[in-house]
C-alpha positions as a printed NumPy array, in Angstrom:
array([[-31.101,  19.164,  44.508],
       [-33.728,  17.196,  42.51 ],
       [-36.995,  16.95 ,  44.246],
       [-37.57 ,  13.872,  45.536],
       [-40.08 ,  10.849,  44.539],
       [-42.318,  11.893,  47.551],
       [-42.822,  15.562,  47.071],
       [-43.264,  14.838,  43.238],
       [-46.726,  12.671,  43.689],
       [-48.085,  15.152,  46.15 ],
       [-47.48 ,  18.105,  43.962],
       [-49.269,  15.571,  41.37 ],
       [-51.945,  14.72 ,  43.677],
       [-52.493,  18.627,  44.643],
       [-52.81 ,  19.197,  40.578],
       [-55.298,  16.723,  39.783],
       [-58.004,  17.865,  43.02 ],
       [-57.362,  21.691,  41.726],
       [-58.439,  20.31 ,  38.204],
       [-61.63 ,  18.228,  39.666],
       [-62.655,  21.243,  41.382],
       [-62.773,  23.149,  38.245],
       [-64.38 ,  20.632,  36.401],
       [-67.478,  21.352,  39.255],
       [-67.178,  24.717,  38.946],
       [-67.715,  24.154,  34.858],
       [-70.544,  21.517,  35.048],
       [-72.522,  23.9  ,  38.137],
       [-72.077,  27.264,  35.48 ],
       [-73.545,  24.677,  32.201],
       [-75.887,  22.768,  33.888],
       [-79.929,  23.628,  33.213],
       [-81.485,  26.15 ,  34.646],
       [-85.359,  25.744,  36.265],
       [-88.256,  26.595,  34.481],
       [-89.738,  29.584,  36.066],
       [-91.828,  30.343,  33.162],
       [-94.772,  27.74 ,  32.381],
       [-94.461,  29.111,  28.296],
       [-90.712,  27.888,  28.36 ],
       [-90.238,  24.871,  26.631],
       [-87.424,  22.02 ,  28.718],
       [-84.416,  21.669,  26.669],
       [-83.444,  18.018,  25.092],
       [-80.644,  16.045,  25.963],
       [-78.881,  16.968,  22.697],
       [-79.201,  20.069,  23.053],
       [-78.004,  20.286,  26.885],
       [-74.878,  18.129,  25.244],
       [-73.846,  20.45 ,  23.123],
       [-74.165,  23.309,  25.547],
       [-71.839,  21.38 ,  27.706],
       [-69.371,  20.87 ,  24.95 ],
       [-69.34 ,  24.673,  24.421],
       [-68.778,  25.382,  27.7  ],
       [-66.245,  23.619,  28.543],
       [-64.009,  24.476,  25.706],
       [-64.387,  28.001,  26.506],
       [-63.225,  27.677,  29.977],
       [-60.378,  25.118,  29.325],
       [-56.865,  26.171,  29.673],
       [-55.37 ,  27.225,  26.424],
       [-52.329,  25.799,  25.062],
       [-48.801,  27.134,  26.229],
       [-46.788,  28.744,  23.093],
       [-43.946,  26.096,  23.384],
       [-46.555,  23.024,  22.815],
       [-47.943,  25.047,  19.913],
       [-44.438,  25.677,  17.861],
       [-44.268,  21.768,  19.098],
       [-47.242,  20.672,  16.945],
       [-46.592,  22.559,  14.373],
       [-43.019,  21.669,  13.806],
       [-44.945,  17.849,  14.127],
       [-47.145,  19.073,  11.097],
       [-44.144,  20.407,   9.258],
       [-42.345,  17.259,   9.738],
       [-45.526,  15.182,   8.481],
       [-45.532,  17.238,   5.329],
       [-41.824,  17.242,   4.574],
       [-42.242,  13.282,   4.828],
       [-45.077,  13.606,   2.11 ],
       [-42.943,  15.617,   0.399],
       [-40.342,  12.475,  -0.07 ],
       [-40.373,  11.624,  -3.523],
       [-38.826,  15.536,  -4.682],
       [-36.184,  14.946,  -1.952],
       [-35.09 ,  11.161,  -3.716],
       [-34.748,  13.051,  -6.843],
       [-33.02 ,  16.169,  -5.211],
       [-30.426,  13.588,  -3.774],
       [-29.938,  11.678,  -7.087],
       [-28.97 ,  15.148,  -8.358],
       [-26.632,  15.793,  -5.489],
       [-25.073,  12.114,  -6.11 ],
       [-24.797,  12.989, -10.313],
       [-23.169,  15.983,  -9.536],
       [-20.734,  14.253,  -7.216],
       [-19.855,  11.486,  -9.854],
       [-19.362,  14.553, -11.977],
       [-16.779,  16.32 ,  -9.39 ],
       [-15.152,  12.864,  -8.729],
       [-15.215,  12.299, -12.38 ],
       [-13.66 ,  15.706, -13.045],
       [-11.2  ,  15.303, -10.73 ],
       [ -9.984,  11.557, -11.83 ],
       [ -9.886,  13.296, -15.117],
       [ -7.438,  16.082, -13.802],
       [ -4.982,  13.088, -11.983],
       [ -5.422,  10.57 , -15.307],
       [ -4.329,  14.054, -17.355],
       [ -1.453,  14.581, -14.782],
       [ -0.739,  11.181, -15.058],
       [ -0.554,  11.526, -18.925],
       [  1.613,  14.516, -18.565],
       [  4.033,  12.381, -16.657],
       [  3.9  ,   9.565, -18.658],
       [  4.691,  11.934, -21.802],
       [  8.189,  11.75 , -21.064],
       [  8.779,   8.013, -21.314],
       [  7.053,   7.991, -24.568],
       [  8.814,   6.37 , -27.46 ],
       [  7.421,   7.489, -30.532],
       [  6.469,   4.39 , -32.117],
       [  3.283,   2.42 , -32.343],
       [  0.536,   1.87 , -29.957],
       [ -2.055,  -0.726, -30.489],
       [ -3.017,  -2.258, -26.88 ],
       [ -5.374,  -0.732, -24.842],
       [ -3.929,  -1.703, -21.316],
       [ -0.205,  -1.387, -21.807],
       [  2.134,  -3.743, -20.742],
       [  1.395,  -5.887, -18.171],
       [  4.232,  -4.777, -15.364],
       [  2.743,  -6.678, -12.165],
       [  3.173,  -4.147,  -9.803],
       [  1.466,  -6.331,  -6.767],
       [  4.815,  -8.609,  -6.931],
       [  6.975,  -5.49 ,  -6.341],
       [  4.996,  -3.598,  -3.422],
       [  4.802,  -7.622,  -1.932],
       [  9.086,  -7.33 ,  -2.415],
       [  8.893,  -4.328,  -0.62 ],
       [  7.211,  -5.584,   2.314],
       [  9.579,  -8.78 ,   2.377],
       [  6.059, -11.562,   1.64 ],
       [  6.71 , -14.166,  -0.491],
       [  4.152, -16.822,  -1.404],
       [  4.19 , -20.581,  -1.793],
       [  3.504, -22.498,  -4.8  ],
       [  2.24 , -25.898,  -4.541],
       [  2.855, -28.701,  -6.584],
       [  0.927, -31.897,  -7.832],
       [  2.707, -35.82 ,  -7.168],
       [  4.734, -35.601, -10.418],
       [  6.201, -31.887,  -9.312],
       [  4.295, -29.85 , -11.666],
       [  3.628, -26.156,  -9.695],
       [ -0.225, -26.056,  -9.701],
       [ -2.373, -23.217,  -7.932],
       [ -3.035, -19.755,  -7.936],
       [  0.462, -18.448,  -7.053],
       [  1.683, -20.894,  -9.833],
       [ -0.663, -19.074, -12.308],
       [  0.85 , -15.439, -11.074],
       [  4.58 , -17.226, -11.042],
       [  4.124, -17.488, -14.934],
       [  2.793, -14.   , -15.719],
       [  5.928, -12.65 , -14.027],
       [  7.9  , -15.04 , -15.332],
       [  7.144, -13.523, -18.951],
       [  7.637,  -9.816, -17.357],
       [ 10.989, -10.581, -16.791],
       [ 11.525, -12.449, -19.88 ],
       [ 10.466,  -9.299, -21.786],
       [ 11.84 ,  -6.542, -19.466],
       [ 15.83 ,  -8.427, -18.765],
       [ 16.171, -10.138, -22.199],
       [ 17.135,  -8.148, -24.964],
       [ 15.115,  -8.879, -28.227],
       [ 18.021,  -8.056, -30.605],
       [ 19.376, -11.917, -29.551],
       [ 18.58 , -14.548, -32.561],
       [ 18.463, -17.404, -30.525],
       [ 18.102, -18.408, -26.852],
       [ 20.65 , -20.661, -26.47 ],
       [ 22.893, -17.991, -27.203],
       [ 20.949, -15.359, -24.151],
       [ 24.301, -15.194, -21.396],
       [ 23.827, -17.678, -18.857],
       [ 23.658, -14.214, -16.152],
       [ 20.696, -13.696, -17.921],
       [ 18.979, -16.423, -17.225],
       [ 19.975, -16.52 , -13.992],
       [ 18.687, -13.771, -12.891],
       [ 15.792, -14.753, -13.909],
       [ 15.584, -17.426, -11.908],
       [ 17.078, -15.049,  -8.96 ],
       [ 14.028, -12.84 ,  -9.402],
       [ 11.469, -15.79 ,  -8.949],
       [ 13.103, -17.372,  -5.979],
       [ 12.7  , -13.868,  -4.009],
       [  9.534, -13.761,  -4.924],
       [  7.708, -16.995,  -4.459],
       [  8.984, -20.137,  -2.311],
       [  9.954, -22.736,  -4.523],
       [ 12.123, -25.507,  -5.035],
       [ 16.086, -25.258,  -6.256],
       [ 14.936, -28.241,  -8.681],
       [ 12.652, -25.92 , -10.527],
       [ 15.332, -23.545, -11.878],
       [ 15.31 , -25.659, -15.45 ],
       [ 11.41 , -25.283, -15.374],
       [ 11.58 , -21.785, -14.933],
       [ 14.085, -20.877, -17.754],
       [ 12.394, -23.235, -20.196],
       [  9.557, -21.171, -19.454],
       [ 11.027, -17.959, -19.692],
       [ 12.362, -19.048, -22.924],
       [  9.026, -20.237, -24.83 ],
       [  7.322, -16.684, -23.488],
       [ 10.995, -14.669, -24.611],
       [ 10.063, -16.357, -28.306],
       [  5.97 , -15.837, -28.201],
       [  6.838, -11.829, -27.288],
       [  9.43 , -11.567, -30.211],
       [  6.835, -13.217, -32.652],
       [  3.922, -11.192, -30.934],
       [  6.325,  -8.322, -32.177],
       [  6.392,  -9.336, -35.028],
       [  2.727, -10.285, -36.253],
       [  1.304,  -6.789, -34.912],
       [  4.191,  -3.728, -34.991],
       [  6.087,  -5.009, -37.973],
       [  4.757,  -7.182, -40.611],
       [  1.357,  -5.143, -40.877],
       [  3.474,  -1.486, -41.632],
       [  6.533,  -2.719, -44.006],
       [  5.355,   0.005, -46.461],
       [  5.701,   2.673, -43.861],
       [  8.792,   2.274, -42.78 ],
       [  8.507,   5.7  , -40.834],
       [  6.433,   3.911, -37.984],
       [  9.175,   1.784, -37.638],
       [ 12.229,   4.133, -36.549],
       [ 10.86 ,   3.849, -32.631],
       [ 10.164,   0.389, -30.287],
       [  6.108,   0.662, -29.4  ],
       [  4.592,   2.719, -27.29 ],
       [  3.242,  -0.12 , -25.56 ],
       [  6.382,  -1.929, -24.714],
       [  8.585,   1.127, -23.577],
       [ 11.143,  -1.265, -21.596],
       [ 12.906,  -1.869, -25.391],
       [ 15.743,   0.437, -26.534],
       [ 15.951,   2.327, -29.59 ],
       [ 19.033,   0.314, -30.853],
       [ 18.014,  -3.158, -29.575],
       [ 14.689,  -2.358, -31.521],
       [ 16.473,  -0.808, -34.393],
       [ 18.343,  -4.436, -34.892],
       [ 15.223,  -6.476, -34.7  ],
       [ 13.653,  -4.703, -37.34 ],
       [ 16.868,  -5.509, -39.284],
       [ 16.736,  -8.976, -39.016],
       [ 12.368,  -9.394, -39.598],
       [ 12.664,  -7.527, -42.557],
       [ 14.783,  -9.293, -44.028],
       [ 14.829, -11.738, -46.85 ],
       [ 16.584, -14.594, -45.424],
       [ 13.773, -13.832, -42.312],
       [ 11.034, -14.197, -44.435],
       [ 11.695, -17.558, -45.527],
       [ 12.502, -19.143, -42.637],
       [  8.942, -17.246, -41.739],
       [  7.067, -18.728, -44.476],
       [  8.261, -22.117, -43.68 ],
       [  7.528, -22.07 , -40.154],
       [  3.814, -21.355, -41.094],
       [  3.542, -24.226, -43.16 ],
       [  4.58 , -26.232, -39.97 ],
       [  2.318, -24.405, -37.564],
       [ -0.243, -25.426, -40.16 ],
       [ -0.221, -28.854, -39.606],
       [ -0.153, -28.622, -35.562],
       [ -3.848, -29.93 , -35.169],
       [ -3.937, -29.838, -31.327],
       [ -2.333, -26.273, -30.65 ],
       [ -1.684, -25.064, -27.075],
       [ -4.596, -23.462, -25.568],
       [ -4.375, -23.563, -21.935],
       [ -2.195, -20.277, -21.595],
       [ -0.339, -19.956, -18.202],
       [ -2.904, -22.383, -16.931],
       [ -1.25 , -25.058, -18.164],
       [ -1.691, -29.026, -18.413],
       [ -0.855, -29.737, -14.637],
       [ -3.892, -27.036, -13.42 ],
       [ -6.389, -28.422, -15.901],
       [ -5.907, -31.775, -14.992],
       [ -6.281, -30.612, -11.228],
       [ -9.567, -29.039, -12.326],
       [-10.573, -32.392, -14.083],
       [ -9.956, -34.671, -10.81 ],
       [-12.001, -31.708,  -8.827],
       [-15.115, -31.659, -11.483],
       [-15.026, -35.468, -11.017],
       [-14.996, -35.42 ,  -7.519],
       [-18.209, -32.987,  -7.376],
       [-19.712, -35.204, -10.186],
       [-18.995, -38.134,  -7.948],
       [-20.563, -36.606,  -4.858],
       [-23.648, -35.376,  -6.359],
       [-24.333, -38.642,  -7.631],
       [-23.955, -40.332,  -4.224],
       [-26.493, -37.637,  -2.607],
       [-28.982, -38.085,  -5.605],
       [-28.994, -41.843,  -4.926],
       [-29.23 , -41.899,  -1.347],
       [-32.098, -39.332,  -1.826],
       [-34.182, -41.85 ,  -3.53 ],
       [-33.144, -44.578,  -1.489]])
């Protein structure tokens, strides 16, 4: 059982009394003896105080070894605190070592991924740094069964962040679902166009009235993709036909047969004549479209928000000085 508060107080008072008695005995032993001989000079108060201090040191109880160890440990802790900068350096070295180890692990993982991707290499040209845009986050969202709602403005045009993402996804669908061997968008079967619209409906909450808008956007992006392939992967390498045997490694969704027919069409004389005519028409366009996937509807919304912020700043400024 634990001692009560009254017994602990009694024990403490007894210990204090015993300590006081010991102090009195020490003072009696150290007290100055009477002067017996006439030749002895009396001591000064300073010397008497020094003798008292020496006697108290001699009679004072020594510290237990545990307390002594504790003091040593505290000194060690203080010395360690003073030596903090070398520890910081060591921590930096440890962090660098961890980073290097993590970098090695990531390099190993990347090498394993590259080894896995080696099976899907087409053997053609590779010019892009980041590779083809695949929009994997939308596929993960489809697995979870989630859809994003696309907002519209007063004219019924899609606006907002979801609308921009939808435009990118339309481009991915146009590149992967429509073959590049078809000459014109009007020759694309209706079933292929319906697949694009169904995929958009699975990923986003959109009204049915936007079907024509989505399909026309897919047609524009499909033609831009074909022109990019022509200008980047075919025209600069006309003198080295061995590099055009296989589809580019950046776009591995293209099949070899489609690529061969596409290259044969783009390297023909008829296409070269048509290309020169279209280049002349393109130069006459003084105001090309440079808003990418944002579009004029989102740009208009940004202008409205900028005007509102400027108007509010003007009102605050006017009230501040009135």
